[in-house]
Backbone of each chain as ProteinMPNN parsed JSONL, in Angstrom:
{"seq_chain_A": "XXXXXXXXXXXXXXXXXXXXXXXXXXXXXXXXXXXXXXXXXXXXXXXXXXXXXXXXXXXXXXXXXXXXXXXXXXXXXXXXXXXXXXXXXXXXXXXXXXXXXXXXXXXXXXXXXXXXXXXXXXXXXXXXXXXXXXXXXXXXXXXXXXXXXXXXXXXXXXXXXXXXXXXXX", "coords_chain_A": {"N_chain_A": [[85.474, 146.117, -36.896], [84.687, 146.542, -39.539], [82.146, 147.304, -39.789], [82.201, 150.008, -39.187], [83.623, 150.938, -41.457], [81.696, 150.313, -43.318], [79.71, 152.215, -42.721], [81.113, 154.553, -43.406], [81.45, 154.112, -46.135], [78.825, 154.412, -46.909], [78.41, 157.051, -46.629], [79.682, 158.074, -48.82], [78.156, 156.826, -50.933], [75.763, 158.211, -50.442], [76.302, 160.663, -51.087], [77.293, 162.57, -49.305], [80.042, 162.848, -48.783], [82.566, 163.405, -51.093], [84.784, 161.714, -51.722], [87.032, 159.487, -50.07], [89.743, 158.485, -47.928], [91.357, 156.242, -45.97], [93.763, 157.02, -43.55], [96.751, 157.57, -41.479], [97.389, 155.635, -38.485], [95.722, 153.347, -38.758], [95.644, 152.973, -41.485], [98.346, 152.462, -41.921], [98.655, 150.023, -40.743], [97.629, 148.358, -42.52], [99.83, 147.688, -44.017], [102.124, 147.151, -42.406], [103.275, 145.466, -39.375], [100.624, 144.96, -36.913], [99.831, 147.403, -34.51], [99.07, 149.256, -31.494], [96.255, 151.348, -31.469], [93.966, 154.154, -31.122], [92.087, 155.351, -32.666], [90.474, 156.191, -35.836], [91.573, 157.621, -38.663], [90.148, 159.519, -41.179], [90.514, 160.791, -44.253], [88.878, 163.2, -46.122], [87.15, 164.301, -49.134], [85.286, 167.041, -49.593], [82.372, 168.858, -50.712], [83.025, 172.209, -51.529], [81.825, 175.115, -49.973], [81.213, 177.124, -52.011], [79.425, 179.002, -52.952], [78.795, 180.602, -50.734], [80.886, 181.269, -48.311], [83.229, 180.048, -49.246], [84.546, 178.365, -47.638], [85.447, 175.21, -46.279], [83.086, 173.052, -44.923], [82.113, 170.929, -42.319], [79.691, 170.553, -41.221], [77.301, 169.615, -42.613], [78.038, 166.853, -42.812], [78.385, 165.989, -40.158], [75.862, 166.517, -39.149], [74.361, 164.641, -40.661], [75.415, 162.232, -39.765], [74.557, 162.375, -37.147], [71.912, 162.049, -37.438], [71.855, 159.338, -38.022], [72.451, 158.355, -35.584], [75.102, 158.575, -34.768], [77.312, 160.221, -32.866], [79.216, 163.326, -32.203], [82.277, 163.419, -30.452], [84.416, 165.076, -28.773], [86.984, 165.688, -30.907], [86.208, 163.733, -32.562], [83.956, 161.284, -34.119], [81.99, 158.906, -32.886], [81.662, 155.86, -34.263], [80.115, 152.861, -34.589], [81.519, 151.835, -32.445], [84.179, 152.738, -32.88], [86.354, 155.591, -32.602], [86.186, 158.037, -34.929], [87.923, 160.261, -36.909], [87.273, 162.765, -38.976], [88.967, 164.355, -41.526], [89.269, 167.066, -43.619], [90.742, 167.22, -46.895], [93.763, 169.012, -46.855], [96.011, 169.761, -48.122], [98.151, 169.574, -51.135], [99.501, 167.159, -51.19], [98.014, 165.442, -49.513], [95.665, 165.45, -50.85], [96.409, 164.241, -53.278], [96.943, 161.694, -52.169], [94.456, 160.842, -51.342], [93.067, 160.64, -53.787], [94.577, 158.735, -55.076], [94.283, 156.43, -53.524], [94.121, 152.912, -52.575], [91.873, 150.158, -52.999], [90.851, 148.023, -50.419], [89.973, 144.922, -49.168], [87.803, 144.232, -46.457], [86.513, 141.856, -44.753], [84.619, 141.528, -46.786], [83.887, 144.164, -47.156], [84.581, 146.954, -49.098], [87.483, 148.998, -48.606], [88.935, 152.149, -48.826], [92.235, 152.812, -48.823], [95.151, 154.645, -48.082], [98.108, 154.711, -50.192], [101.219, 152.911, -49.393], [103.505, 154.493, -50.03], [102.458, 157.147, -50.18], [101.608, 157.319, -47.549], [103.999, 157.196, -46.134], [105.159, 159.524, -47.115], [103.522, 161.502, -46.053], [103.888, 161.03, -43.445], [106.669, 161.655, -43.141], [106.337, 164.4, -43.664], [104.745, 165.306, -41.499], [106.398, 164.521, -39.312], [106.711, 163.84, -36.525], [108.143, 162.099, -33.714], [106.951, 159.496, -33.494], [105.994, 159.26, -36.036], [108.334, 159.124, -37.54], [109.202, 156.69, -36.437], [107.333, 154.954, -37.55], [107.83, 155.257, -40.296], [110.334, 154.056, -40.455], [109.462, 151.339, -39.9], [108.008, 150.859, -42.136], [110.005, 150.891, -44.096], [111.956, 149.101, -43.223], [110.425, 146.704, -43.402], [110.074, 146.393, -45.978], [107.988, 147.602, -47.48], [107.617, 149.671, -49.191], [107.832, 151.222, -52.323], [110.747, 152.388, -53.497], [111.396, 154.045, -55.68], [108.967, 155.318, -56.26], [108.48, 156.57, -53.859], [110.711, 158.288, -53.825], [110.017, 159.963, -55.855], [107.774, 161.207, -54.845], [108.849, 162.586, -52.697], [110.494, 164.36, -54.051], [108.605, 165.795, -55.613], [106.885, 166.932, -53.756], [108.516, 168.455, -52.191], [110.039, 167.414, -50.023], [112.575, 166.898, -49.209], [114.113, 168.081, -47.001], [112.709, 167.003, -44.861], [113.118, 164.4, -45.273], [115.819, 164.317, -44.808], [115.991, 164.931, -42.104], [114.692, 162.698, -41.026], [116.612, 160.783, -41.703], [118.71, 161.609, -40.097], [117.628, 161.076, -37.714], [117.966, 158.399, -37.315]], "CA_chain_A": [[85.617, 147.49, -37.535], [84.175, 146.601, -40.88], [80.871, 148.014, -39.694], [82.625, 151.459, -39.22], [83.846, 151.195, -42.803], [80.441, 150.275, -44.067], [79.099, 153.564, -42.527], [81.815, 155.58, -44.123], [81.154, 153.934, -47.559], [77.461, 154.861, -47.125], [78.535, 158.561, -46.787], [80.041, 158.4, -50.262], [76.974, 156.55, -51.78], [74.668, 159.031, -50.209], [76.66, 162.012, -51.627], [77.603, 163.474, -48.201], [81.366, 163.106, -49.061], [82.887, 163.117, -52.526], [85.672, 160.589, -51.716], [87.679, 159.367, -48.694], [90.797, 157.527, -47.852], [91.837, 155.996, -44.618], [95.179, 157.38, -43.383], [97.143, 157.387, -40.104], [97.788, 154.384, -37.921], [94.953, 152.175, -39.297], [96.138, 152.667, -42.921], [99.721, 151.891, -41.829], [98.573, 148.669, -40.367], [97.416, 147.558, -43.773], [101.054, 147.34, -44.648], [103.154, 146.662, -41.44], [102.751, 144.708, -38.301], [99.682, 145.697, -36.165], [100.19, 148.096, -33.207], [97.884, 149.708, -30.821], [95.809, 152.771, -31.852], [92.652, 154.467, -30.442], [91.136, 156.038, -33.557], [90.53, 155.952, -37.306], [91.677, 158.954, -39.422], [89.628, 159.348, -42.518], [90.687, 162.037, -44.961], [87.705, 163.32, -47.009], [86.923, 165.41, -50.062], [83.874, 167.449, -49.489], [82.136, 169.976, -51.634], [83.33, 173.535, -50.911], [80.619, 176.016, -49.922], [81.708, 178.235, -52.856], [78.39, 180.122, -53.082], [78.821, 181.484, -49.63], [82.194, 181.767, -47.761], [84.386, 179.466, -49.841], [85.099, 177.565, -46.604], [85.083, 173.803, -46.15], [82.407, 172.846, -43.705], [81.809, 169.599, -42.01], [78.408, 170.543, -40.611], [76.377, 168.529, -43.09], [78.478, 165.477, -42.49], [78.085, 165.804, -38.757], [74.334, 166.396, -39.002], [73.978, 163.478, -41.359], [75.895, 161.195, -38.883], [73.818, 162.314, -35.961], [70.619, 161.309, -37.806], [72.08, 157.873, -38.054], [72.789, 157.923, -34.275], [76.502, 158.597, -34.431], [77.392, 161.591, -32.259], [80.514, 163.82, -32.007], [82.915, 163.21, -29.102], [85.557, 165.952, -28.946], [87.248, 165.806, -32.288], [85.844, 162.491, -33.216], [82.628, 160.759, -34.16], [81.985, 157.474, -32.572], [80.838, 155.035, -35.347], [80.207, 151.4, -34.449], [82.556, 151.484, -31.431], [85.467, 153.349, -33.047], [86.435, 156.988, -32.724], [86.638, 158.357, -36.352], [88.278, 161.645, -36.993], [87.172, 163.201, -40.321], [89.845, 165.479, -41.826], [89.206, 167.487, -44.905], [92.104, 167.39, -47.49], [94.218, 170.326, -46.53], [97.202, 170.241, -48.951], [98.123, 168.894, -52.323], [99.948, 165.744, -50.906], [96.853, 164.595, -48.929], [94.71, 165.352, -51.958], [96.825, 163.144, -54.158], [96.809, 160.489, -51.433], [93.059, 160.421, -51.378], [92.76, 160.316, -55.215], [95.343, 157.471, -55.494], [94.107, 155.389, -52.477], [93.764, 151.65, -53.184], [90.736, 149.507, -52.38], [91.291, 146.805, -49.784], [88.806, 144.188, -48.781], [87.783, 143.888, -45.139], [85.344, 141.063, -44.505], [83.667, 141.845, -47.859], [83.577, 145.613, -47.305], [85.765, 147.617, -49.768], [87.922, 150.119, -47.894], [89.907, 152.942, -49.485], [93.375, 153.028, -47.919], [96.244, 155.411, -48.783], [99.187, 153.828, -50.567], [102.261, 153.013, -48.524], [104.373, 155.544, -50.385], [101.833, 158.344, -49.754], [101.663, 157.394, -46.075], [105.447, 157.529, -45.707], [105.436, 160.914, -47.426], [102.756, 162.256, -45.077], [104.614, 160.833, -42.095], [107.821, 162.578, -43.227], [105.933, 165.746, -43.658], [104.375, 165.591, -40.101], [107.697, 164.57, -38.717], [106.864, 163.521, -35.075], [108.992, 160.814, -33.399], [106.164, 158.331, -33.878], [105.932, 159.226, -37.494], [109.616, 158.571, -38.06], [109.33, 155.273, -36.12], [106.527, 154.208, -38.475], [108.592, 155.223, -41.539], [111.334, 153.054, -40.285], [108.872, 150.065, -39.973], [107.668, 150.559, -43.646], [111.238, 150.704, -44.972], [112.613, 147.831, -42.808], [109.605, 145.526, -43.751], [110.108, 146.293, -47.42], [106.681, 147.879, -47.865], [107.657, 150.814, -49.956], [108.601, 151.224, -53.658], [111.672, 153.542, -53.276], [111.278, 154.991, -56.788], [107.696, 156.032, -56.088], [108.665, 157.436, -52.671], [111.608, 159.402, -54.139], [109.207, 160.895, -56.777], [106.868, 162.068, -53.895], [109.779, 163.474, -51.964], [110.876, 165.466, -54.949], [107.522, 166.699, -56.028], [106.259, 167.693, -52.569], [109.611, 169.203, -51.398], [110.186, 166.719, -48.661], [114.047, 166.628, -49.026], [114.544, 168.425, -45.687], [112.109, 166.111, -43.957], [113.827, 163.113, -45.414], [117.166, 164.381, -44.206], [115.724, 164.904, -40.7], [114.484, 161.291, -40.747], [117.837, 159.987, -41.841], [119.46, 161.998, -38.957], [117.036, 160.47, -36.501], [118.306, 156.914, -37.208]], "C_chain_A": [[85.11, 147.681, -39.007], [82.863, 147.343, -40.933], [81.101, 149.503, -39.821], [82.826, 151.818, -40.682], [82.592, 151.168, -43.618], [79.689, 151.63, -43.951], [79.788, 154.589, -43.346], [81.549, 155.359, -45.695], [79.75, 154.503, -47.903], [77.591, 156.331, -47.35], [78.868, 158.925, -48.257], [78.806, 158.093, -51.162], [75.884, 157.605, -51.657], [75.04, 160.506, -50.609], [77.046, 163.018, -50.512], [79.076, 163.878, -48.374], [81.669, 162.702, -50.463], [83.752, 161.749, -52.55], [86.364, 160.535, -50.274], [88.878, 158.402, -48.899], [91.229, 157.418, -46.397], [93.263, 156.199, -44.549], [95.571, 157.017, -41.995], [97.509, 155.959, -39.761], [97.069, 153.168, -38.579], [95.434, 151.882, -40.741], [97.553, 152.014, -42.8], [99.64, 150.455, -41.563], [98.18, 147.744, -41.52], [98.726, 147.03, -44.31], [102.064, 146.624, -43.664], [102.472, 145.964, -40.352], [101.698, 145.441, -37.531], [100.269, 146.232, -34.86], [99.019, 148.796, -32.715], [97.607, 151.136, -31.316], [94.388, 152.889, -31.343], [91.617, 154.894, -31.488], [91.453, 155.755, -35.028], [90.588, 157.355, -37.901], [91.261, 158.687, -40.839], [89.701, 160.793, -43.156], [89.583, 162.13, -46.001], [87.761, 164.498, -47.971], [85.482, 165.826, -49.824], [83.625, 168.69, -50.437], [82.332, 171.285, -50.854], [82.068, 174.369, -51.024], [81.088, 177.24, -50.691], [80.677, 179.274, -52.994], [78.482, 181.102, -51.937], [80.356, 181.941, -49.296], [83.366, 181.197, -48.591], [85.034, 178.501, -48.848], [84.606, 176.096, -46.75], [84.255, 173.612, -44.842], [82.001, 171.394, -43.501], [80.398, 169.475, -41.394], [77.429, 169.518, -41.23], [76.712, 167.087, -42.861], [78.119, 165.154, -41.095], [76.601, 165.663, -38.514], [73.789, 165.023, -39.546], [74.202, 162.284, -40.335], [74.983, 161.142, -37.629], [72.468, 161.827, -36.238], [70.708, 159.902, -37.74], [72.416, 157.374, -36.662], [74.245, 157.928, -33.908], [76.92, 160.124, -34.053], [78.89, 162.002, -32.132], [80.928, 163.614, -30.513], [84.226, 163.928, -29.217], [85.849, 166.068, -30.473], [86.871, 164.68, -33.157], [84.263, 162.251, -33.337], [82.676, 159.291, -33.842], [81.06, 156.704, -33.499], [81.154, 153.562, -35.054], [81.44, 151.066, -33.575], [83.967, 152.089, -31.629], [85.321, 154.905, -33.118], [86.963, 157.373, -34.076], [86.865, 159.836, -36.39], [88.241, 161.957, -38.571], [88.054, 164.422, -40.643], [89.712, 165.878, -43.243], [90.591, 167.577, -45.634], [92.558, 168.796, -47.362], [95.54, 170.651, -47.209], [97.304, 169.256, -50.107], [98.626, 167.353, -52.141], [98.874, 164.905, -50.341], [95.866, 164.391, -50.019], [95.051, 164.253, -52.974], [96.747, 161.722, -53.482], [95.411, 159.947, -51.453], [92.674, 159.932, -52.714], [93.375, 158.885, -55.463], [95.136, 156.289, -54.431], [93.669, 154.034, -53.15], [92.612, 150.996, -52.455], [91.144, 148.202, -51.685], [89.992, 146.191, -49.224], [88.856, 143.899, -47.238], [86.494, 143.221, -44.808], [84.223, 141.395, -45.534], [83.295, 143.304, -48.008], [84.898, 146.269, -48.031], [86.106, 148.904, -48.89], [89.065, 150.86, -48.666], [91.028, 153.292, -48.561], [94.502, 153.743, -48.727], [97.33, 154.425, -49.139], [100.33, 153.918, -49.571], [103.229, 154.162, -48.836], [103.757, 156.923, -49.923], [101.818, 158.46, -48.13], [102.946, 157.781, -45.628], [105.665, 159.016, -45.964], [104.728, 161.826, -46.381], [103.48, 162.112, -43.702], [105.944, 161.672, -42.036], [107.418, 163.979, -43.123], [105.478, 166.178, -42.242], [105.51, 165.59, -39.209], [107.7, 164.372, -37.205], [107.625, 162.301, -34.831], [108.215, 159.609, -33.787], [106.016, 158.189, -35.329], [107.165, 158.592, -38.066], [109.664, 157.041, -37.615], [108.534, 154.433, -37.07], [107.152, 154.181, -39.882], [109.539, 154.151, -41.507], [110.76, 151.674, -40.437], [108.56, 149.782, -41.487], [108.969, 150.141, -44.382], [111.873, 149.34, -44.587], [111.706, 146.618, -43.22], [109.34, 145.52, -45.216], [108.636, 146.668, -47.99], [106.536, 149.015, -48.862], [108.457, 150.702, -51.313], [109.394, 152.488, -53.588], [111.583, 154.491, -54.453], [110.054, 155.872, -56.697], [107.873, 157.086, -54.94], [109.587, 158.597, -52.982], [110.918, 160.448, -54.951], [108.381, 161.813, -55.821], [107.698, 163.022, -53.18], [110.191, 164.614, -52.806], [109.777, 166.43, -55.275], [106.898, 167.511, -54.918], [107.362, 168.294, -51.685], [109.794, 168.693, -49.977], [111.699, 166.372, -48.427], [114.502, 166.87, -47.551], [113.987, 167.437, -44.696], [112.698, 164.747, -44.009], [115.152, 163.084, -44.743], [117.074, 164.367, -42.66], [115.531, 163.4, -40.302], [115.712, 160.52, -40.709], [118.758, 160.286, -40.614], [118.909, 161.354, -37.669], [117.443, 159.018, -36.263], [119.447, 156.709, -36.253]], "O_chain_A": [[85.113, 148.77, -39.581], [82.496, 147.931, -41.951], [80.322, 150.203, -40.469], [82.311, 152.834, -41.148], [82.453, 151.96, -44.55], [79.118, 152.123, -44.924], [79.128, 155.439, -43.944], [81.444, 156.332, -46.443], [79.515, 154.997, -49.006], [76.906, 156.848, -48.233], [78.401, 159.919, -48.813], [78.427, 158.9, -52.01], [75.162, 157.877, -52.616], [74.233, 161.428, -50.49], [77.112, 164.217, -50.782], [79.414, 165.044, -48.169], [81.086, 161.747, -50.977], [83.451, 160.819, -53.297], [86.239, 161.446, -49.457], [88.977, 157.656, -49.874], [91.433, 158.419, -45.711], [93.997, 155.645, -45.367], [94.863, 156.252, -41.34], [97.888, 155.173, -40.629], [97.679, 152.148, -38.899], [95.602, 150.732, -41.146], [97.864, 151.09, -43.552], [100.453, 149.687, -42.079], [98.378, 146.53, -41.478], [98.735, 146.011, -45.0], [102.738, 145.661, -44.031], [101.246, 145.847, -40.344], [101.875, 146.658, -37.478], [101.091, 145.586, -34.211], [98.033, 148.939, -33.437], [98.493, 151.961, -31.539], [93.69, 151.893, -31.153], [90.414, 154.813, -31.239], [92.484, 155.194, -35.399], [89.709, 158.177, -37.64], [91.811, 157.87, -41.578], [89.1, 161.769, -42.707], [89.379, 161.155, -46.725], [88.336, 165.544, -47.671], [84.573, 164.996, -49.863], [84.539, 169.402, -50.854], [81.885, 171.444, -49.718], [81.352, 174.332, -52.024], [81.336, 178.287, -50.093], [81.054, 180.435, -53.154], [78.274, 182.3, -52.126], [80.931, 182.831, -49.923], [84.422, 181.829, -48.63], [86.019, 177.859, -49.211], [83.522, 175.819, -47.263], [84.722, 173.992, -43.769], [81.587, 170.723, -44.446], [79.973, 168.363, -41.08], [76.828, 168.696, -40.538], [75.845, 166.222, -42.732], [77.567, 164.08, -40.857], [76.153, 164.795, -37.765], [72.909, 164.389, -38.962], [73.306, 161.474, -40.097], [74.671, 160.069, -37.114], [71.864, 161.219, -35.354], [69.717, 159.245, -37.422], [72.647, 156.18, -36.474], [74.63, 157.37, -32.88], [76.85, 161.056, -34.855], [79.744, 161.13, -31.972], [80.145, 163.629, -29.563], [85.144, 163.332, -29.781], [84.984, 166.521, -31.222], [87.173, 164.659, -34.35], [83.445, 162.941, -32.729], [83.372, 158.53, -34.514], [79.843, 156.889, -33.501], [82.275, 153.09, -35.24], [82.252, 150.194, -33.885], [84.827, 152.003, -30.753], [84.327, 155.435, -33.613], [88.116, 157.063, -34.372], [86.019, 160.594, -35.916], [89.071, 161.463, -39.334], [87.852, 165.466, -40.023], [90.034, 165.048, -44.093], [91.551, 167.998, -44.988], [91.821, 169.713, -47.723], [96.141, 171.687, -46.924], [96.64, 168.219, -50.094], [98.196, 166.453, -52.863], [98.81, 163.718, -50.659], [95.276, 163.317, -50.142], [94.21, 163.489, -53.447], [96.518, 160.715, -54.152], [95.198, 158.74, -51.568], [92.01, 158.901, -52.817], [92.717, 157.992, -55.996], [95.818, 155.268, -54.526], [92.949, 154.032, -54.149], [92.42, 151.323, -51.284], [91.742, 147.343, -52.334], [89.053, 146.901, -48.865], [89.862, 143.369, -46.766], [85.479, 143.886, -44.6], [83.052, 141.519, -45.177], [82.492, 143.662, -48.87], [86.042, 146.118, -47.602], [85.25, 149.705, -48.517], [90.034, 150.232, -49.094], [90.809, 154.012, -47.587], [94.733, 153.447, -49.899], [97.475, 153.401, -48.471], [100.43, 154.954, -48.915], [103.737, 154.762, -47.888], [104.465, 157.749, -49.347], [101.988, 159.527, -47.541], [103.044, 158.66, -44.772], [106.275, 159.704, -45.146], [105.309, 162.801, -45.907], [103.606, 163.077, -42.948], [106.264, 162.291, -41.021], [108.149, 164.747, -42.499], [105.787, 167.293, -41.821], [105.665, 166.506, -38.401], [108.708, 164.744, -36.605], [107.742, 161.484, -35.744], [108.801, 158.715, -34.398], [105.918, 157.069, -35.83], [107.12, 157.697, -38.91], [110.138, 156.211, -38.391], [108.947, 153.321, -37.4], [107.017, 153.182, -40.589], [109.591, 153.353, -42.443], [111.429, 150.831, -41.034], [108.797, 148.696, -42.015], [109.0, 149.187, -45.16], [112.264, 148.549, -45.445], [112.268, 145.533, -43.374], [108.498, 144.76, -45.695], [108.181, 146.014, -48.929], [105.431, 149.288, -49.329], [109.564, 150.167, -51.38], [108.817, 153.575, -53.614], [111.691, 155.698, -54.234], [110.111, 157.056, -57.029], [107.488, 158.251, -55.042], [109.368, 159.721, -52.53], [111.158, 161.645, -54.798], [108.325, 163.029, -56.001], [107.323, 164.187, -53.042], [110.238, 165.748, -52.33], [109.929, 167.651, -55.236], [106.443, 168.636, -55.124], [107.109, 168.603, -50.521], [109.72, 169.392, -48.967], [112.015, 165.613, -47.511], [115.159, 166.027, -46.94], [114.693, 167.047, -43.765], [112.789, 164.025, -43.016], [115.596, 162.075, -44.196], [117.972, 163.853, -41.992], [116.15, 162.923, -39.351], [115.907, 159.685, -39.826], [119.477, 159.407, -40.139], [119.629, 161.129, -36.696], [117.287, 158.483, -35.166], [119.869, 155.574, -36.031]]}, "seq_chain_B": "XXXXXXXXXXXXXXXXXXXXXXXXXXXXXXXXXXXXXXXXXXXXXXXXXXXXXX", "coords_chain_B": {"N_chain_B": [[137.848, 140.049, -20.259], [134.349, 140.048, -19.893], [132.313, 137.536, -21.255], [129.446, 137.688, -23.477], [126.346, 136.135, -24.2], [125.556, 135.204, -27.579], [123.034, 136.732, -29.057], [122.004, 137.233, -31.576], [120.588, 135.582, -33.173], [118.063, 135.444, -31.901], [117.168, 138.07, -32.234], [116.962, 138.068, -35.079], [115.045, 136.151, -35.336], [112.955, 137.469, -34.182], [112.466, 139.604, -35.872], [111.761, 138.295, -38.157], [109.35, 137.194, -37.284], [107.875, 139.55, -36.964], [107.494, 140.242, -39.72], [105.933, 138.13, -40.561], [103.619, 138.762, -39.227], [103.125, 141.239, -40.334], [102.653, 140.561, -42.956], [100.041, 139.457, -42.853], [96.508, 139.456, -43.584], [94.649, 142.563, -44.116], [92.211, 142.578, -42.789], [92.643, 140.504, -40.797], [94.648, 141.758, -39.26], [93.381, 144.046, -38.33], [91.6, 142.863, -36.534], [93.361, 142.15, -34.577], [94.233, 144.745, -33.698], [91.916, 145.624, -32.635], [91.631, 143.929, -30.343], [93.961, 144.627, -28.991], [93.354, 147.346, -28.425], [91.134, 146.936, -26.757], [92.317, 145.537, -24.594], [94.013, 147.543, -23.678], [92.11, 149.575, -22.827], [90.908, 148.228, -20.782], [92.957, 148.13, -18.881], [93.231, 150.799, -18.546], [90.919, 151.482, -17.306], [91.196, 150.141, -15.058], [89.689, 148.014, -13.943], [89.782, 145.404, -14.303], [88.042, 144.15, -15.818], [86.428, 143.815, -18.993], [85.528, 146.642, -19.718], [84.337, 149.548, -21.25], [85.94, 152.711, -21.605], [84.272, 155.782, -21.123]], "CA_chain_B": [[136.589, 140.741, -20.58], [133.17, 139.143, -19.74], [131.612, 137.098, -22.429], [128.088, 137.699, -23.435], [125.806, 135.196, -25.238], [125.285, 135.768, -28.929], [121.519, 136.737, -29.245], [121.627, 137.723, -32.873], [119.485, 134.655, -33.69], [116.863, 135.871, -31.302], [116.693, 139.26, -32.983], [116.491, 137.734, -36.372], [113.773, 135.457, -35.254], [111.851, 138.458, -33.868], [112.206, 140.361, -37.099], [110.999, 137.352, -39.03], [107.993, 137.196, -36.863], [107.195, 140.756, -37.324], [107.182, 140.156, -41.085], [104.854, 137.281, -40.637], [102.416, 139.5, -38.797], [102.97, 142.377, -41.329], [102.039, 140.008, -44.293], [98.707, 138.924, -42.765], [95.443, 140.328, -44.246], [94.228, 143.775, -43.416], [91.037, 142.223, -41.803], [93.153, 139.929, -39.603], [95.357, 142.705, -38.462], [92.422, 144.822, -37.64], [91.141, 142.219, -35.344], [94.512, 142.265, -33.512], [94.221, 146.04, -33.225], [90.756, 145.722, -31.693], [92.033, 143.234, -29.134], [94.958, 145.555, -28.354], [92.623, 148.519, -27.817], [90.287, 146.541, -25.605], [93.132, 145.344, -23.444], [94.465, 148.843, -23.146], [91.018, 150.221, -22.098], [90.693, 147.466, -19.581], [93.857, 148.482, -17.887], [93.092, 152.177, -18.138], [89.76, 151.438, -16.404], [91.665, 149.472, -13.791], [88.691, 147.266, -13.328], [89.979, 143.934, -14.376], [86.912, 143.649, -16.71], [86.521, 144.396, -20.355], [84.577, 147.64, -19.713], [84.787, 150.705, -22.109], [86.141, 154.148, -20.964], [83.373, 156.603, -21.807]], "C_chain_B": [[135.432, 139.692, -20.416], [132.597, 138.835, -21.12], [130.219, 137.158, -22.419], [127.567, 136.673, -24.496], [125.473, 135.887, -26.506], [123.673, 135.648, -29.011], [121.075, 137.223, -30.55], [120.578, 136.858, -33.479], [118.117, 135.046, -33.234], [116.239, 137.058, -32.04], [116.215, 139.02, -34.279], [115.29, 137.046, -36.344], [112.546, 136.494, -35.026], [111.456, 139.232, -35.114], [111.487, 139.509, -38.159], [109.541, 137.245, -38.667], [107.188, 138.406, -37.122], [106.718, 140.812, -38.833], [106.015, 139.244, -41.319], [103.518, 137.982, -40.277], [102.079, 140.575, -39.825], [102.244, 141.837, -42.591], [100.701, 139.393, -44.1], [97.678, 139.912, -43.488], [95.155, 141.52, -43.363], [93.122, 143.464, -42.265], [91.616, 141.456, -40.594], [93.903, 140.743, -38.754], [94.503, 143.664, -37.719], [91.879, 144.266, -36.432], [92.151, 142.222, -34.18], [94.386, 143.608, -32.901], [93.035, 146.192, -32.232], [91.048, 145.074, -30.33], [93.015, 144.12, -28.365], [94.296, 146.715, -27.668], [91.819, 148.113, -26.671], [91.167, 146.171, -24.369], [93.612, 146.667, -22.786], [93.436, 149.568, -22.347], [90.769, 149.471, -20.855], [91.683, 147.922, -18.422], [93.711, 149.919, -17.477], [91.96, 152.343, -17.169], [90.11, 150.978, -15.066], [90.55, 148.682, -13.139], [88.89, 145.737, -13.426], [88.892, 143.316, -15.337], [87.058, 144.421, -18.073], [85.394, 145.482, -20.431], [85.14, 148.915, -20.566], [84.847, 151.95, -21.346], [85.145, 154.966, -21.804], [83.867, 158.113, -21.727]], "O_chain_B": [[135.612, 138.537, -20.805], [132.426, 139.694, -21.985], [129.653, 136.716, -21.419], [128.219, 136.392, -25.502], [125.133, 137.071, -26.497], [123.125, 134.546, -29.027], [119.915, 137.603, -30.705], [119.741, 137.346, -34.238], [117.143, 135.01, -33.987], [115.064, 137.087, -32.404], [115.21, 139.599, -34.693], [114.464, 137.254, -37.233], [111.436, 136.39, -35.546], [110.278, 139.479, -35.373], [110.694, 140.02, -38.95], [108.642, 137.209, -39.507], [106.002, 138.348, -37.449], [105.662, 141.37, -39.133], [105.177, 139.524, -42.175], [102.485, 137.808, -40.924], [100.913, 140.798, -40.151], [101.393, 142.495, -43.191], [100.18, 138.823, -45.059], [98.024, 141.016, -43.906], [95.352, 141.536, -42.148], [93.122, 143.949, -41.133], [91.169, 141.69, -39.471], [93.871, 140.519, -37.544], [94.832, 144.068, -36.604], [91.683, 144.945, -35.424], [91.802, 142.287, -33.001], [94.419, 143.697, -31.674], [93.155, 146.796, -31.166], [90.727, 145.645, -29.288], [92.851, 144.309, -27.16], [94.596, 147.047, -26.521], [91.775, 148.827, -25.669], [90.79, 146.466, -23.235], [93.607, 146.848, -21.569], [93.76, 150.135, -21.303], [90.413, 150.112, -19.866], [91.322, 148.065, -17.254], [93.978, 150.3, -16.338], [91.996, 153.22, -16.305], [89.483, 151.32, -14.064], [90.45, 148.663, -11.912], [88.256, 144.941, -12.733], [88.88, 142.112, -15.593], [87.698, 145.465, -18.203], [84.406, 145.27, -21.134], [86.333, 149.211, -20.509], [83.967, 152.261, -20.543], [85.151, 154.878, -23.032], [83.214, 159.006, -22.268]]}, "name": "protein", "num_of_chains": 2, "seq": "XXXXXXXXXXXXXXXXXXXXXXXXXXXXXXXXXXXXXXXXXXXXXXXXXXXXXXXXXXXXXXXXXXXXXXXXXXXXXXXXXXXXXXXXXXXXXXXXXXXXXXXXXXXXXXXXXXXXXXXXXXXXXXXXXXXXXXXXXXXXXXXXXXXXXXXXXXXXXXXXXXXXXXXXXXXXXXXXXXXXXXXXXXXXXXXXXXXXXXXXXXXXXXXXXXXXXXXXXXXXXXX"}
């Protein structure tokens, strides 16, 4: 998978995306026991087409990847054997998670991965049963700084999501 | 009342094993993920061989 990350790093170096952070299951696996997943979620900051519509467009990214031989497949782009889903930052929590991502070494390749606390906050926000199951893994395996998590819950108004999680136990 | 064996040690051991896996490096864990994915695809294809679903 490190080749996939190499290609993603190149996108930053080439100015196609401003910044990225790996989220979702792959990021979770940086902290907790490995489990099966089929894709890589990559949250990205891209330049907004402010001169025209003000909309975020992924067209330049997709075109650039196609030139390199990586083609779209449904919602994904297959890069070095992995289905990668590029998701533009779509709320303040995700934006902060991308900015504060930490760099992790994978076979000599630096990979930006969301922090454990941001991942848990995002999982609480999304709130599917599998997200709550992962939150539980993080907490049971002692991978979260509870003060930082509490701060995120307060600032991003996730109290109700936290209450739902506690009720699901 | 029927007596059941105490399996708390087994669960404790399983939890400890999970932590051992959790504390491995990201690179090592990603290798495990790749193997899990390949095995899943093998069974999805129902071929008995490591062939990829397209």
